[in-house]
C-alpha positions in Angstrom: 1.4 17.9 6.0 5.1 17.0 5.5 7.7 19.3 4.1 7.9 17.2 0.9 4.2 17.3 0.2 3.8 21.0 0.5 3.4 22.8 -2.8 6.2 25.2 -3.7 5.5 28.7 -4.9 9.0 29.1 -6.1 10.3 28.1 -9.4 10.9 24.3 -10.0 14.7 24.9 -9.8 14.4 26.3 -6.3 12.0 23.4 -5.3 14.6 20.8 -6.3 17.3 22.6 -4.2 15.1 22.5 -1.1 14.5 18.8 -1.5 18.1 17.9 -2.3 19.5 18.6 1.3 16.8 16.3 2.8 17.5 13.6 0.3 21.2 13.9 1.0 20.6 13.5 4.7 18.6 10.3 4.1 21.3 9.0 1.8 24.1 9.8 4.3 22.1 8.1 7.1 21.8 5.0 4.9 25.5 5.0 4.0 26.5 5.5 7.6 24.8 2.2 8.5 26.9 0.4 5.9 30.2 1.9 7.0 32.5 -0.2 9.1 35.5 0.7 11.2 38.8 -0.3 9.6 40.1 -3.6 11.0 42.5 -3.3 13.9 46.2 -3.6 13.2 47.5 -7.0 14.1 49.7 -7.2 17.2 53.4 -7.2 16.3 54.9 -10.6 15.9 57.5 -11.1 18.6 61.0 -11.5 17.4 61.5 -14.3 19.8 59.8 -17.7 20.3 61.3 -18.2 23.7 59.0 -18.8 26.7 59.1 -16.3 29.5 61.1 -18.9 31.6 63.7 -19.2 28.8 63.9 -15.4 28.6 64.6 -15.1 32.3 67.1 -17.9 32.2 68.9 -16.0 29.4 68.9 -12.8 31.4 70.3 -14.5 34.4 73.0 -16.2 32.3 74.3 -12.8 31.1 75.4 -12.1 34.7 78.0 -14.9 34.4 79.7 -16.3 37.5 81.4 -13.0 38.3 84.7 -14.7 38.9 86.7 -12.4 36.6 85.1 -9.0 37.5 84.4 -6.8 40.4 80.9 -7.0 41.8 79.8 -5.1 44.9 77.0 -6.7 47.0 75.2 -4.5 49.5 74.3 -5.6 53.0 70.7 -6.9 53.1 67.9 -6.0 55.5 66.9 -9.4 57.2 63.2 -9.0 56.5 63.9 -8.1 52.9 66.2 -11.1 52.5 63.4 -13.4 53.9 60.9 -11.9 51.3 63.5 -12.4 48.5 63.9 -16.0 49.5 60.1 -16.5 49.6 59.9 -15.0 46.1 62.6 -17.4 44.8 60.7 -20.4 46.3 57.4 -19.1 44.8 59.0 -18.6 41.4 60.5 -22.1 41.5 56.9 -23.3 42.1 55.7 -21.2 39.1 53.6 -19.1 41.4 54.6 -15.8 39.8 51.9 -13.6 41.1 52.7 -14.5 44.6 56.4 -14.1 43.9 55.7 -10.6 42.6 53.7 -9.8 45.8 56.6 -10.9 48.0 59.1 -8.7 46.0 56.6 -5.8 46.1 56.5 -6.2 49.9 60.3 -6.2 50.0 60.4 -3.1 47.8 58.0 -1.3 50.2 60.8 -1.7 52.8 63.8 -0.9 50.5 62.5 0.8 47.4 65.8 1.7 45.8 67.6 -1.7 45.8 68.7 -2.3 42.2 69.1 -6.1 42.7 65.6 -6.3 44.2 64.2 -4.2 41.4 65.9 -6.5 38.8 64.3 -9.5 40.4 60.9 -7.8 40.2 61.6 -7.0 36.5 62.3 -10.6 35.8 59.0 -11.6 37.5 57.2 -9.1 35.4 58.5 -10.9 32.3 57.3 -14.2 33.7 53.9 -12.6 34.3 53.8 -11.6 30.6 54.3 -7.8 31.2 57.4 -6.8 29.1 56.6 -3.1 29.3 56.7 -3.2 33.1 59.8 -5.4 33.0 61.6 -2.9 30.9 60.5 0.1 33.0 61.6 -1.6 36.2 65.0 -2.7 34.7 65.6 0.9 33.5 64.8 2.1 37.0 67.2 -0.5 38.6 69.9 0.5 36.2 69.5 4.2 37.0 69.8 3.4 40.7 72.6 0.9 40.5 76.0 0.3 39.2 76.6 1.1 35.5 78.9 -1.9 35.1 79.0 -5.5 36.2 76.7 -8.6 36.3 73.7 -6.7 37.6 74.1 -4.1 34.8 74.1 -6.9 32.2 70.9 -8.3 33.7 69.2 -4.9 33.4 70.1 -4.5 29.8 69.3 -8.2 29.0 65.8 -7.6 30.4 65.4 -4.5 28.1 66.6 -6.7 25.2 64.0 -9.4 25.9 61.2 -6.8 26.3 62.2 -5.2 23.0 62.2 -8.6 21.3 58.7 -9.2 22.5 57.7 -5.8 21.1 59.2 -6.7 17.7 61.7 -3.8 18.1 64.8 -5.3 16.5 66.7 -2.0 16.6 66.0 -1.5 20.3 66.9 -5.1 21.1 70.2 -4.7 19.3 71.0 -1.5 21.1 70.2 -3.2 24.4 72.5 -6.1 23.5 75.3 -3.7 22.9 74.7 -2.2 26.3 74.9 -5.7 27.9 78.4 -6.0 26.5 79.4 -2.5 27.6 78.6 -3.5 31.2 81.6 -5.9 31.3 84.5 -4.6 33.4 87.5 -6.7 34.5 88.4 -6.9 38.1 91.4 -4.9 39.2 94.8 -6.5 39.4 95.5 -7.7 42.9 99.3 -7.9 42.5 
């Protein structure tokens, strides 16, 4: 015999209280079947319509020709230089994953080269990973010069990543940092 079919010896008011919790459970179970999760939030709309290639071109253009400022270039390890050149050829052929692998191999030899890290950040943008690009550019900036062409490329990468994340404030702050990286070469006379 079920709990609902059993006769109650209590008053009718008590009997209704005992049935009510069971009825509530049934009603809740039925309502739970009807409940749906709220729709996911839409992905933020990027503040740029540039292609990854256009973004990287813009980043590299911020470096300028360097004719009017001081730029220090470190000596390169020969094997690292070969891997960098391989990465450049692979990038030109739009084989970005392979270019990233070549740069990763170079970074396994010289992990703290800011220029190499910057190249890897740009490849991350080409691979559609702006978060990684921003993180690598920030690491490169921390390790390298705080001024000059390479500094501008670091901050231009952060700007592009923030534009893709629809962070207008962050992109504007990064753009200001790009301009702060400009330093004139010393007078030679």
